[in-house]
C-alpha positions as CSV (number, residue, x, y, z in Angstrom):
1,M,197.7,-169.1,11.4
2,A,197.3,-166.5,8.6
3,R,200.5,-164.4,8.2
4,P,200.7,-160.4,8.4
5,I,201.1,-159.0,5.2
6,W,203.7,-156.6,6.9
7,T,203.9,-155.1,10.1
8,G,204.1,-150.9,10.8
9,T,202.2,-148.8,12.7
10,L,199.3,-146.9,12.1
11,S,199.6,-143.4,12.3
12,F,197.3,-139.6,12.7
13,G,198.6,-136.7,13.8
14,L,200.9,-137.7,16.7
15,L,199.4,-140.9,17.9
16,N,201.0,-144.0,16.4
17,I,199.5,-147.7,17.0
18,P,201.8,-150.7,16.2
19,V,199.6,-152.7,14.1
20,S,199.8,-156.3,11.8
21,L,198.0,-156.0,8.0
22,M,196.4,-159.0,7.6
23,S,194.4,-160.0,4.6
24,G,190.5,-159.3,4.9
25,E,189.3,-161.6,2.0
26,R,189.1,-165.2,0.9
27,R,190.2,-166.6,-1.9
28,V,187.4,-169.2,-3.2
29,D,188.4,-169.3,-6.9
30,L,187.9,-173.0,-9.0
31,H,191.6,-173.3,-10.8
32,F,192.0,-174.6,-13.9
33,R,194.6,-176.5,-16.1
34,M,195.4,-176.2,-19.7
35,L,195.5,-180.0,-21.4
36,D,195.9,-181.7,-24.6
37,S,192.9,-183.1,-25.7
38,R,194.4,-185.6,-26.9
39,S,196.5,-187.3,-24.0
40,N,194.9,-185.3,-21.3
41,T,198.6,-184.1,-20.5
42,P,198.9,-180.8,-19.2
43,I,200.4,-177.9,-21.2
44,R,203.2,-175.5,-20.2
45,Y,203.4,-172.1,-20.6
46,E,206.8,-170.8,-22.2
47,R,208.6,-167.7,-22.3
48,V,209.7,-167.7,-25.6
49,N,211.4,-164.9,-27.6
50,A,210.0,-163.8,-30.2
51,E,212.2,-163.7,-33.1
52,T,214.4,-167.0,-32.5
53,G,211.6,-169.2,-31.0
54,E,214.2,-170.3,-28.3
55,E,212.9,-169.9,-24.4
56,V,214.3,-167.4,-22.2
57,P,215.1,-168.2,-18.5
58,W,214.1,-166.1,-15.8
59,K,217.4,-164.1,-15.1
60,D,217.6,-162.9,-18.6
61,I,214.2,-161.1,-18.2
62,V,213.9,-157.5,-17.8
63,K,210.6,-155.2,-17.1
64,A,209.8,-152.7,-20.3
65,F,207.5,-150.0,-21.4
66,E,206.2,-149.7,-24.5
67,Y,206.1,-146.1,-25.4
68,D,206.2,-146.5,-29.2
69,K,204.8,-149.5,-31.4
70,G,207.9,-152.0,-31.1
71,S,210.5,-149.1,-29.2
72,Y,210.8,-150.4,-25.6
73,V,212.7,-148.4,-22.5
74,V,213.7,-150.6,-19.9
75,I,213.0,-150.5,-16.2
76,D,215.0,-152.4,-13.8
77,K,214.7,-152.8,-10.3
78,E,216.6,-149.6,-9.3
79,D,214.1,-147.4,-10.9
80,I,211.2,-149.1,-9.4
81,A,212.8,-148.5,-5.7
82,A,213.1,-145.1,-6.9
83,A,209.7,-144.5,-7.5
84,A,207.9,-146.3,-4.5
85,P,207.8,-143.9,-1.9
86,E,210.2,-144.5,1.1
87,S,207.7,-144.7,4.1
88,H,206.9,-148.6,4.3
89,E,206.2,-149.4,7.9
90,T,203.6,-146.8,8.3
91,V,199.5,-146.6,7.4
92,E,199.6,-142.6,7.8
93,V,196.1,-140.8,7.9
94,E,196.0,-137.7,6.4
95,T,192.7,-136.6,6.9
96,F,188.8,-137.5,8.1
97,V,186.1,-137.4,6.1
98,D,182.5,-138.5,6.2
99,A,182.1,-142.1,5.8
100,A,179.3,-141.4,3.6
101,D,180.5,-138.7,1.6
102,I,182.9,-141.4,-0.6
103,P,180.9,-143.3,-3.5
104,P,181.0,-147.1,-3.5
105,Q,183.1,-147.5,-6.6
106,F,186.3,-145.9,-4.6
107,F,186.7,-149.3,-2.5
108,E,188.6,-152.0,-3.8
109,K,190.0,-154.2,-1.2
110,P,190.0,-154.9,2.8
111,Y,192.2,-155.8,5.0
112,V,192.0,-156.2,8.8
113,L,194.5,-153.9,11.2
114,V,195.5,-156.3,14.2
115,P,196.8,-154.1,16.7
116,A,200.6,-155.2,18.3
117,K,200.7,-156.3,22.2
118,K,200.3,-153.3,24.4
119,A,198.8,-151.1,21.3
120,E,195.5,-151.8,22.8
121,K,194.5,-148.4,23.9
122,G,195.0,-146.4,21.1
123,Y,193.7,-149.0,18.5
124,V,190.2,-149.0,20.7
125,L,190.6,-144.9,21.0
126,L,190.9,-145.1,17.2
127,R,188.5,-147.7,16.5
128,E,185.6,-145.7,19.0
129,T,186.2,-142.2,18.2
130,L,185.6,-143.0,13.9
131,E,182.2,-144.8,15.5
132,E,181.4,-142.3,17.4
133,T,181.8,-139.3,14.5
134,G,180.7,-141.8,11.3
135,R,183.9,-140.8,10.0
136,V,186.6,-142.6,8.1
137,G,190.7,-141.7,7.7
138,I,191.8,-141.3,4.3
139,A,195.9,-142.6,4.7
140,R,198.4,-143.9,2.3
141,V,200.2,-147.4,2.5
142,V,202.8,-148.3,0.8
143,I,202.7,-152.5,0.0
144,R,205.2,-154.4,-1.3
145,T,206.4,-151.0,-4.5
146,R,203.4,-149.6,-5.0
147,E,201.3,-147.0,-2.9
148,Y,197.7,-146.9,-2.2
149,L,194.8,-144.7,-1.0
150,S,193.7,-146.4,1.6
151,A,190.3,-145.7,4.1
152,V,190.7,-146.8,8.0
153,M,187.5,-147.5,8.9
154,P,185.7,-149.4,11.7
155,Q,183.5,-152.6,12.0
156,G,182.5,-154.3,15.3
157,D,185.8,-154.9,17.2
158,A,188.2,-154.6,14.0
159,L,189.9,-151.4,12.5
160,L,189.6,-152.5,8.4
161,L,191.8,-150.5,6.2
162,V,190.0,-150.6,2.9
163,L,192.3,-150.1,-0.3
164,M,190.8,-147.2,-2.8
165,R,190.8,-146.4,-6.2
166,Y,192.5,-143.2,-7.3
167,P,190.0,-140.9,-9.2
168,Q,191.9,-141.5,-12.5
169,E,191.5,-145.2,-12.3
170,L,187.8,-144.4,-12.4
171,V,185.1,-144.0,-15.2
172,D,183.1,-141.1,-14.8
173,P,179.5,-142.1,-15.1
174,A,178.8,-139.0,-17.7
175,D,180.8,-140.7,-19.9
176,Y,178.0,-143.1,-20.9
177,R,174.6,-142.3,-22.2
178,L,172.5,-142.1,-19.0
179,P,168.6,-141.3,-18.7
180,E,169.0,-137.6,-17.7
181,G,166.6,-135.2,-15.7
182,K,163.4,-136.2,-12.8
183,A,160.7,-139.1,-13.2
184,G,158.1,-136.4,-14.6
185,D,160.3,-136.8,-18.1
186,Y,159.6,-139.9,-18.7
187,R,156.1,-139.8,-17.8
188,I,156.3,-142.0,-14.9
189,S,152.9,-141.4,-12.8
190,G,152.8,-140.7,-9.2
191,K,150.8,-143.7,-8.9
192,E,153.6,-146.1,-10.5
193,H,156.4,-144.3,-8.3
194,E,153.5,-144.9,-5.6
195,M,153.7,-148.6,-6.3
196,A,157.4,-149.1,-6.8
197,R,157.8,-147.7,-3.6
198,Q,155.3,-150.4,-2.3
199,L,156.8,-153.1,-3.8
200,I,160.6,-151.9,-2.8
201,D,159.2,-151.8,1.3
202,S,157.4,-155.4,0.6
203,M,161.0,-156.7,-0.5
204,S,163.4,-154.9,2.0
205,G,165.2,-156.5,4.9
206,P,168.2,-156.6,7.0
207,W,171.6,-157.1,5.4
208,K,171.7,-161.1,6.3
209,P,175.3,-161.7,4.2
210,D,175.1,-165.2,4.9
211,D,171.7,-165.9,3.1
212,Y,173.7,-165.4,-0.4
213,H,176.2,-167.8,-1.7
214,D,177.8,-168.6,-5.2
215,E,175.4,-170.7,-6.6
216,F,177.5,-170.7,-10.0
217,R,180.5,-172.4,-8.3
218,A,178.6,-174.8,-5.6
219,Q,177.0,-176.0,-9.2
220,L,180.4,-176.4,-10.7
221,E,181.8,-178.2,-7.5
222,S,179.1,-180.5,-7.9
223,I,179.6,-181.2,-11.8
224,I,183.3,-181.3,-10.9
225,R,182.7,-184.0,-7.9
226,R,180.7,-186.1,-10.9
227,K,183.0,-186.3,-13.3
228,V,185.7,-187.2,-10.5
229,K,183.5,-189.9,-9.5
230,S,182.8,-191.5,-12.8
231,K,186.7,-191.3,-13.8
232,G,185.9,-188.4,-16.1
233,T,182.9,-189.4,-17.9
234,T,180.8,-186.2,-19.2
235,T,178.4,-184.7,-17.3
236,R,175.8,-182.5,-18.3
237,A,174.8,-179.5,-16.5
238,E,171.1,-179.1,-15.9
239,E,169.5,-175.9,-17.3
240,P,168.3,-173.7,-15.5
241,A,164.3,-173.4,-15.3
242,G,162.0,-170.2,-15.9
243,D,164.8,-168.3,-18.1
244,L,163.4,-165.1,-19.2
245,D,161.7,-164.5,-22.8
246,E,164.3,-162.5,-24.8
247,N,161.8,-159.6,-26.1
248,A,160.5,-159.0,-22.8
249,T,161.3,-155.3,-21.4
250,T,159.9,-153.2,-19.4
251,N,159.9,-150.1,-21.2
252,V,157.1,-151.5,-23.6
253,V,154.8,-153.7,-21.2
254,D,152.2,-152.3,-18.6
255,F,154.3,-151.1,-15.5
256,M,151.0,-150.6,-13.4
257,A,150.5,-154.4,-14.0
258,L,154.0,-155.5,-13.3
259,L,154.3,-153.5,-10.3
260,K,150.7,-155.1,-8.4
261,K,151.9,-158.6,-9.8
262,S,155.0,-157.7,-8.1
263,I,153.3,-156.7,-4.7
264,E,151.2,-159.7,-5.2
265,S,154.0,-162.1,-5.3
266,Q,155.5,-160.7,-1.9
267,K,152.4,-160.9,0.2
268,R,152.2,-164.4,-1.0
269,T,156.0,-165.2,-0.5
270,P,158.3,-163.8,2.2
271,A,161.1,-161.1,0.9
272,K,163.7,-163.9,2.6
273,G,162.6,-166.6,0.9
274,G,162.6,-165.1,-2.4
275,A,164.8,-166.6,-4.6
276,A,164.9,-170.1,-2.8
277,A,160.9,-169.8,-3.2
278,K,161.4,-169.2,-7.0
279,K,163.7,-171.8,-7.4
280,S,161.6,-174.1,-6.2
281,A,158.5,-173.4,-7.7
282,S,160.5,-173.7,-10.9
283,K,161.3,-177.1,-10.2
284,K,157.7,-178.3,-9.2
285,P,156.2,-178.3,-12.9
286,A,159.5,-180.7,-14.2
287,T,158.6,-183.2,-11.0
288,G,155.0,-183.5,-12.0
289,T,155.9,-183.6,-15.5
290,R,158.2,-186.4,-14.6
291,K,155.3,-188.4,-12.6
292,S,153.0,-188.2,-15.0
293,R,155.6,-189.4,-17.5
294,T,156.5,-192.5,-15.4
295,R,152.2,-193.4,-14.7
296,K,152.0,-192.6,-18.4
297,S,154.9,-195.3,-18.7
298,T,153.4,-197.7,-16.8
299,A,150.1,-197.7,-17.8
300,K,151.9,-198.1,-21.5
301,K,153.4,-201.3,-20.0
302,A,150.4,-202.7,-18.0
303,G,148.2,-202.7,-21.3
304,K,151.0,-204.4,-23.2
305,K,151.5,-206.7,-20.8
306,K,147.1,-207.3,-20.2
307,T,147.2,-207.6,-24.6
308,A,150.0,-210.4,-24.6
309,G,148.1,-212.0,-21.7
310,K,144.4,-212.2,-23.9
311,S,146.4,-212.9,-27.0
312,S,148.2,-216.1,-25.6
313,G,145.2,-217.2,-24.1
314,S,143.2,-217.0,-26.8
315,G,145.7,-219.0,-28.9
316,S,145.9,-221.5,-26.3
317,R,142.4,-222.0,-26.5
318,Q,142.3,-222.2,-30.1
319,R,145.3,-225.0,-30.0
320,K,143.1,-226.7,-27.1
321,A,140.2,-226.7,-29.7
322,G,141.9,-228.1,-32.5
């Protein structure tokens, strides 16, 4: 069973709810080791002194901040402890805001708040009230030695604690060169706008997260299994079918034609199976090609046998005649 990251209280106003903080994500990354290609033996990372080249034990390693090139100030554990907030066991809600007012880039990492025994009443009271009002609680929480901005929000039977990014951690989109103005400034006609809406409507459906899978990871796992089964022999991944033309760009093509084709394709193929349909469609020509190649090679072999049979037959007749 998963262990709590910490236990404490969820606090807003005078109400305190004992809770445990549980991870809300599951790491599924594939981890690789670095090997020496000559012997396939693992390579170790060593902590080496840049001047002497000698390995440094952990007990002699300290943290430092480089405030100028080659100039450092050492930060010890006491300095870090002094900077950390005192409250380590409280998710302290400071204000409630409309959930729709928070831009998505502020959200970073989810956790699940689990109520302690006999704390269910306050937990459910907060959960249901947030659900009814469409609001989330903005709180501060200390995890280990760092203070995080966070949002307390309802989801089904749970209260989630989602760590947030501070404004200074975000890049302002205005820092980049973006197309400003309205559709008319870019010669987008009313007909193009309407057809784009029709296309979006035709591709719309309910959010079903189980329909989406990490296909890259699945392919990589398949390759790893095949290589393990064949004891490390080289396995080559299949090239993805239907690659886009490098020169294709919607800035220089006929928008209307593209929109019409897109809408027609959505009418023929249900939106929910779009990705799978494209994938199977891209594989069909290759299958047909393999079949045609098989038929051709079979025909060639049959032709060769027939010719060989005729030549051997004529040879025997000549020998009998002789």
